[in-house]
C-alpha positions as CSV (number, residue, x, y, z in Angstrom):
1,M,38.4,17.5,45.4
2,D,41.7,18.2,43.7
3,L,43.8,15.6,41.9
4,L,46.5,15.4,44.6
5,A,43.9,14.7,47.3
6,K,42.3,12.0,45.1
7,L,45.7,10.4,44.5
8,E,46.5,10.3,48.2
9,I,43.2,8.4,48.9
10,L,43.1,6.1,45.9
11,A,46.8,5.1,46.0
12,D,46.5,4.3,49.7
13,A,43.3,2.3,49.0
14,A,45.2,0.2,46.4
15,K,47.9,-1.0,48.8
16,Y,45.9,-4.0,49.9
17,D,46.2,-5.6,46.5
18,A,49.5,-7.5,46.2
19,S,49.0,-8.9,42.7
20,C,51.0,-6.3,40.7
21,A,54.3,-7.9,39.6
22,S,55.2,-7.2,36.0
23,S,56.7,-10.1,34.1
24,G,56.4,-11.8,30.7
25,T,55.4,-8.7,28.8
26,E,56.4,-8.0,25.3
27,K,57.7,-5.0,23.3
28,R,55.0,-3.2,21.4
29,D,54.8,-0.8,18.5
30,S,53.0,2.5,18.9
31,I,49.3,2.6,18.2
32,G,47.7,5.7,16.8
33,A,50.8,7.8,17.4
34,T,54.0,8.5,15.5
35,K,56.3,7.8,18.4
36,G,55.4,5.9,21.6
37,I,56.6,6.4,25.1
38,G,57.3,4.0,28.0
39,S,59.3,1.0,28.7
40,T,59.3,-2.0,31.0
41,E,62.6,-1.6,32.6
42,G,63.7,0.5,35.6
43,M,62.6,1.5,39.1
44,G,60.0,3.9,40.5
45,I,57.0,4.4,42.9
46,C,55.5,1.1,43.8
47,H,58.1,-1.6,43.9
48,A,57.3,-5.1,42.8
49,Y,59.4,-8.1,41.9
50,A,59.1,-10.2,38.8
51,P,59.9,-14.0,39.0
52,D,63.2,-13.4,37.3
53,G,64.2,-11.0,40.1
54,R,63.8,-7.7,38.3
55,C,62.5,-4.8,40.4
56,I,59.8,-2.9,38.5
57,S,57.7,0.1,39.4
58,L,54.0,0.8,38.9
59,L,51.6,3.6,39.5
60,K,49.2,1.5,41.7
61,I,45.8,3.1,42.2
62,L,42.1,2.5,42.3
63,L,39.8,4.2,39.8
64,T,37.5,4.7,42.8
65,N,37.1,3.3,46.3
66,F,33.3,3.7,46.1
67,C,31.8,0.2,46.0
68,L,28.4,-1.5,45.9
69,Y,29.7,-4.7,47.5
70,E,29.8,-5.6,51.2
71,C,32.9,-7.7,51.5
72,A,33.6,-8.0,55.2
73,Y,37.4,-8.0,54.9
74,C,37.5,-4.9,52.6
75,I,38.1,-1.4,53.9
76,N,36.2,0.0,50.9
77,R,33.0,-2.1,51.4
78,A,29.7,-0.2,51.0
79,S,29.1,0.3,54.7
80,S,32.6,1.5,55.5
81,S,33.1,5.1,56.7
82,V,36.3,5.5,54.8
83,K,36.9,8.8,52.9
84,R,35.8,8.3,49.2
85,A,37.2,9.6,45.9
86,R,36.9,8.8,42.2
87,F,39.1,9.5,39.3
88,T,37.9,10.2,35.8
89,V,39.4,8.2,33.0
90,D,41.3,11.3,31.7
91,E,42.7,11.9,35.2
92,V,44.2,8.5,35.4
93,V,45.6,8.8,31.9
94,Q,47.3,12.1,32.7
95,L,48.7,10.9,36.0
96,T,50.2,7.9,34.3
97,L,51.7,9.9,31.5
98,G,53.0,12.5,34.0
99,F,54.8,10.0,36.2
100,Y,56.1,8.2,33.2
101,R,57.6,11.3,31.7
102,R,59.3,12.0,35.0
103,N,60.7,8.5,34.9
104,C,59.0,7.6,38.2
105,I,57.2,4.5,37.0
106,E,57.2,1.8,34.4
107,G,53.5,1.2,34.1
108,L,50.1,1.2,35.6
109,F,48.3,-1.2,37.9
110,L,44.6,-0.2,37.9
111,S,41.8,-1.7,40.0
112,S,38.5,-0.3,41.2
113,G,35.5,-0.6,43.5
114,I,32.3,-1.6,41.8
115,I,30.2,1.4,40.8
116,R,26.8,1.4,39.2
117,S,27.4,-2.1,37.8
118,P,30.2,-4.5,37.0
119,D,29.9,-3.7,33.2
120,Y,30.0,0.1,33.8
121,T,33.0,-0.2,36.1
122,M,34.8,-2.5,33.6
123,E,34.1,-0.1,30.8
124,Q,35.8,2.7,32.8
125,V,38.8,0.6,33.6
126,I,39.2,-0.4,29.9
127,G,38.8,3.2,28.9
128,V,41.9,4.1,30.7
129,A,44.0,1.4,29.0
130,R,42.5,2.1,25.6
131,T,43.1,5.8,25.8
132,L,46.7,5.3,26.9
133,R,47.4,2.9,24.0
134,V,45.5,4.5,21.2
135,E,45.6,8.2,21.8
136,H,49.0,8.5,23.5
137,G,51.0,5.6,22.0
138,F,51.8,4.3,25.5
139,R,54.0,1.2,25.4
140,G,54.5,0.7,29.1
141,Y,53.2,-2.1,31.2
142,I,49.5,-2.2,32.1
143,H,47.9,-4.5,34.6
144,L,44.1,-4.4,34.8
145,K,42.1,-5.9,37.6
146,T,39.0,-7.4,36.0
147,I,35.5,-8.0,37.3
148,P,34.2,-11.5,37.0
149,D,30.5,-10.5,36.6
150,A,31.3,-8.2,33.7
151,D,30.3,-9.1,30.1
152,P,32.8,-11.5,28.5
153,L,33.2,-9.1,25.6
154,L,34.5,-6.5,28.0
155,L,37.0,-9.1,29.3
156,E,38.1,-9.8,25.7
157,E,38.7,-6.1,25.1
158,A,40.6,-5.7,28.4
159,G,43.0,-8.4,27.2
160,K,43.6,-6.4,24.0
161,W,45.1,-3.4,25.8
162,A,46.5,-4.9,29.0
163,D,49.7,-6.8,29.5
164,R,48.3,-8.7,32.4
165,L,44.8,-9.3,33.7
166,S,43.8,-10.6,37.2
167,I,40.7,-11.6,39.1
168,N,41.1,-12.0,42.9
169,V,39.7,-15.2,44.3
170,E,40.0,-13.4,47.7
171,L,39.4,-16.5,49.9
172,P,40.5,-20.1,49.5
173,T,37.1,-21.8,49.6
174,E,33.6,-21.2,48.2
175,A,32.1,-21.4,51.7
176,A,34.4,-18.7,53.0
177,L,33.6,-16.4,50.0
178,K,29.9,-16.9,50.6
179,D,30.3,-15.9,54.3
180,Y,32.5,-12.9,53.9
181,A,31.8,-11.7,50.3
182,P,28.1,-12.6,49.6
183,E,28.0,-10.7,46.3
184,K,30.9,-12.6,44.9
185,D,30.6,-16.0,43.3
186,M,33.5,-18.5,43.1
187,A,32.0,-20.3,40.1
188,G,31.8,-16.9,38.3
189,I,35.4,-16.1,39.2
190,R,36.6,-19.4,37.8
191,R,34.5,-19.0,34.6
192,S,36.2,-15.7,34.0
193,M,39.6,-17.3,34.6
194,G,38.7,-19.9,32.1
195,R,37.8,-17.3,29.5
196,M,41.1,-15.5,30.1
197,R,43.1,-18.7,29.7
198,L,41.4,-19.4,26.4
199,G,42.2,-15.9,25.2
200,I,45.8,-16.1,26.4
201,D,46.4,-19.6,24.8
202,A,44.8,-18.5,21.5
203,A,47.1,-15.4,21.3
204,R,50.2,-17.6,21.9
205,E,49.4,-20.1,19.1
206,K,52.0,-20.0,16.3
207,T,50.8,-18.4,13.1
208,R,50.3,-20.8,10.3
209,P,52.0,-19.9,7.0
210,G,49.7,-17.5,5.2
211,G,47.4,-17.4,8.1
212,A,46.3,-14.4,10.2
213,K,48.2,-13.5,13.3
214,P,46.2,-14.4,16.5
215,P,44.7,-11.3,18.2
216,R,46.8,-9.9,21.1
217,F,45.6,-10.9,24.5
218,A,47.3,-10.2,27.9
219,P,50.8,-11.5,26.9
220,A,52.0,-11.4,30.6
221,G,49.1,-13.8,31.5
222,Q,46.8,-13.7,34.5
223,S,47.2,-13.7,38.3
224,T,45.1,-13.7,41.4
225,Q,45.3,-12.9,45.1
226,V,44.1,-14.7,48.2
227,I,43.8,-13.2,51.7
228,V,45.5,-15.3,54.3
229,G,44.1,-15.5,57.8
230,A,40.7,-13.8,57.3
231,D,38.9,-17.1,57.6
232,Q,40.0,-20.4,59.3
233,S,41.4,-22.1,56.2
234,P,44.8,-23.7,56.9
235,D,47.8,-23.4,54.7
236,R,47.3,-26.8,53.1
237,T,43.8,-25.7,51.9
238,I,45.2,-22.5,50.4
239,L,48.0,-24.4,48.6
240,R,45.6,-27.0,47.3
241,M,43.6,-24.1,45.8
242,S,46.7,-22.5,44.3
243,S,47.9,-25.8,42.8
244,N,44.5,-26.2,41.2
245,L,44.5,-22.7,39.8
246,Y,48.0,-23.1,38.3
247,G,47.0,-26.4,36.7
248,S,43.5,-25.5,35.5
249,Y,43.9,-21.8,34.4
250,G,47.6,-21.5,33.7
251,L,48.0,-18.6,36.2
252,R,51.4,-16.9,36.2
253,R,51.2,-16.1,39.9
254,V,49.0,-16.5,43.0
255,Y,49.7,-13.7,45.5
256,Y,49.2,-14.2,49.2
257,S,48.2,-11.2,51.4
258,A,48.2,-11.5,55.2
259,F,45.0,-10.3,56.7
260,S,45.2,-7.1,58.6
261,P,42.3,-5.8,60.8
262,I,40.3,-2.9,59.4
263,P,38.2,-0.2,61.0
264,D,34.6,-1.1,62.0
265,A,35.3,-4.7,61.0
266,S,32.8,-7.5,61.2
267,S,32.8,-9.5,64.4
268,A,33.4,-12.6,62.3
269,L,36.9,-11.4,61.4
270,P,40.0,-12.0,63.6
271,L,41.0,-9.2,65.9
272,K,44.7,-9.8,65.2
273,P,46.6,-9.7,61.9
274,A,47.9,-12.8,60.3
275,P,51.7,-13.3,60.9
276,L,53.7,-11.9,58.1
277,M,55.9,-15.0,58.3
278,R,52.9,-17.1,57.4
279,E,52.5,-15.1,54.2
280,H,56.2,-15.5,53.5
281,R,56.1,-19.3,54.1
282,L,53.2,-19.6,51.7
283,Y,55.3,-17.8,49.0
284,Q,58.2,-20.2,49.7
285,A,55.9,-23.2,49.5
286,D,54.3,-21.9,46.3
287,W,57.8,-21.7,44.8
288,L,58.5,-25.3,45.7
289,L,55.2,-26.4,44.0
290,R,56.0,-24.4,40.8
291,F,59.8,-24.9,40.3
292,Y,61.1,-27.6,42.6
293,G,58.8,-30.6,41.9
294,F,57.1,-30.7,45.2
295,G,53.4,-31.8,45.7
296,V,51.1,-30.1,48.1
297,E,50.7,-33.2,50.2
298,E,54.4,-33.6,50.6
299,L,54.9,-30.3,52.4
300,A,55.3,-30.6,56.1
301,T,52.4,-29.1,58.1
302,D,51.3,-29.4,61.7
303,A,48.1,-31.1,62.9
304,D,46.0,-28.2,61.7
305,G,47.5,-28.2,58.2
306,N,49.7,-25.1,58.6
307,L,53.3,-24.7,57.5
308,D,56.1,-24.4,60.0
309,L,56.8,-20.8,60.9
310,V,60.3,-21.5,62.3
311,H,61.8,-23.3,59.3
312,D,61.3,-22.7,55.6
313,P,59.1,-25.4,53.8
314,K,62.0,-27.2,52.1
315,L,64.1,-27.4,55.3
316,A,61.0,-28.6,57.3
317,W,60.5,-31.3,54.6
318,A,64.1,-32.3,54.9
319,L,64.0,-32.6,58.7
320,E,61.0,-34.9,58.3
321,N,62.7,-37.0,55.6
322,R,66.2,-37.3,57.1
323,A,66.6,-40.8,55.6
324,M,67.0,-39.3,52.1
325,F,70.1,-37.4,53.2
326,P,73.0,-36.8,52.9
327,V,72.9,-36.4,49.1
328,D,76.0,-36.8,47.0
329,V,76.2,-33.7,44.8
330,N,78.5,-35.5,42.4
331,T,76.0,-38.3,41.5
332,A,72.5,-37.2,42.5
333,D,70.0,-36.4,39.8
334,R,68.5,-32.9,39.4
335,E,65.2,-33.8,41.0
336,L,66.9,-34.9,44.2
337,L,69.4,-32.0,44.3
338,L,66.4,-29.6,44.1
339,R,65.2,-31.0,47.4
340,V,68.5,-30.2,49.3
341,P,68.0,-27.3,51.7
342,G,70.2,-24.4,50.5
343,L,70.2,-25.3,46.8
344,G,68.2,-23.3,44.4
345,V,67.3,-23.9,40.8
346,K,70.2,-21.9,39.4
347,S,72.8,-23.4,41.7
348,V,71.6,-27.0,41.0
349,D,71.9,-26.3,37.2
350,R,75.4,-24.9,37.8
351,I,76.4,-28.0,39.9
352,L,75.2,-30.3,37.1
353,Q,77.3,-28.2,34.6
354,V,80.5,-28.1,36.7
355,R,80.5,-31.8,37.7
356,R,80.8,-32.9,34.0
357,H,84.4,-31.7,34.2
358,K,85.4,-32.4,37.9
359,R,84.3,-33.9,41.2
360,L,82.9,-31.1,43.4
361,R,84.5,-30.3,46.7
362,M,83.1,-28.0,49.5
363,D,85.2,-25.1,48.2
364,D,83.5,-25.4,44.8
365,L,80.1,-25.0,46.5
366,A,81.5,-22.0,48.4
367,R,82.5,-20.4,45.1
368,L,78.8,-20.8,44.0
369,R,78.1,-18.5,47.0
370,L,76.0,-21.2,48.8
371,S,75.4,-21.4,52.5
372,L,77.8,-24.1,53.6
373,A,76.5,-23.9,57.2
374,K,73.2,-25.3,56.0
375,L,74.5,-27.5,53.1
376,A,77.2,-29.3,55.1
377,V,74.6,-31.3,57.0
378,F,72.7,-32.5,53.9
379,V,75.4,-33.1,51.2
380,I,78.4,-35.3,50.4
381,T,81.2,-33.9,48.3
382,A,84.6,-35.3,47.2
383,D,86.2,-34.0,50.5
384,H,83.2,-34.0,52.9
385,K,80.8,-36.4,54.5
386,P,78.6,-35.3,57.5
387,A,79.1,-37.4,60.6
388,H,76.0,-37.8,62.7
389,E,74.4,-34.4,62.4
390,L,71.3,-35.8,60.8
391,D,70.7,-38.0,63.8
392,S,71.0,-35.1,66.3
393,A,67.8,-34.2,68.1
394,R,69.3,-30.6,68.3
395,L,69.6,-30.2,64.5
396,S,66.2,-28.5,64.1
397,Q,67.1,-26.0,66.8
398,R,70.6,-25.4,65.3
399,L,69.2,-24.6,61.9
400,A,66.5,-22.3,63.3
401,P,66.5,-18.6,62.1
402,Q,68.1,-15.9,64.1
403,P,66.1,-13.9,66.7
404,K,65.6,-10.9,64.3
405,Q,64.0,-13.2,61.8
406,L,61.7,-14.6,64.4
407,A,60.3,-11.1,65.0
408,L,58.1,-11.7,61.9
409,L,56.3,-14.7,63.5
């Protein structure tokens, strides 16, 4: 099989993994070469977005889609009839360098099916990163998907060459993982996450005067992915898991991937895909947990524990807590302003800065490019106070998204 045919198969096979945003990396000097190549700025093949809003591009491929495991939700499971391919280490290296030199990509996201054994597979994945760094002076971004059952020493070496490491939890509960991915072990996944956190924390420690610099280890941190809708876990269960992972292992991101039916699927899996809007709402809720001071139990969910698909999580919370509104933007503290629908972190910080010098009016909020149609109901300014909108039974309907947005439901 020629290289182009392999690339077509293994790039397509990698599309199911969402955890490939590049953020928090560092500049690096060349290793084993007089002049390095690569950067972490620009655009290219596979677009992903960093938390700061940058659009980055990665060559996103699998080393191979052969796999020993029988994960029911995975199109590359052992029993699948999908067409198989496998790159050599040198082929991935040459592809990465070739795309880089043509300014098509900024880095590499490399994952793999499990072949021979977890250790053997991990050695192959590491071999790609090590060859790029040492033999070619590659300074671009590298994200490696690690294998929890691999030897901890291999995990340690992966962190030496990669900017980011990740292990997918796949499903939100241990019971679901046991049912759908019997070869995988939630305890083993969390042990590997713990080892990665120790390595990341150690590398970030400040060097004492006269002391040795801590060894480099995945400066962009670690991430994971969870499949949404493959099992019966509600959104509240998924968000509880995410909150625990952020707190316990210092993850940079939890990625949510809406389940999509696959060929020859297990009868235990749903026949219909999970709504893309559900995935979107989970990302919005995740943002509220990380940057807006919300707790999981505060977020408004239905009787089954799922987020509202019509309204975004902050607006849904505000509609359930109308007694807290309207909020005076000239006197409210930062914590309360962050809970106002339509106000983001940057706009709240700007409001706090401007109001030191003047009392804000509605036209001041307009100059911050905020949505006055949504804000007007929830805020008081020097020249505005909402009448009885918050008491209206039609308020939820009036603030609902437009029909074209509802198409994602």
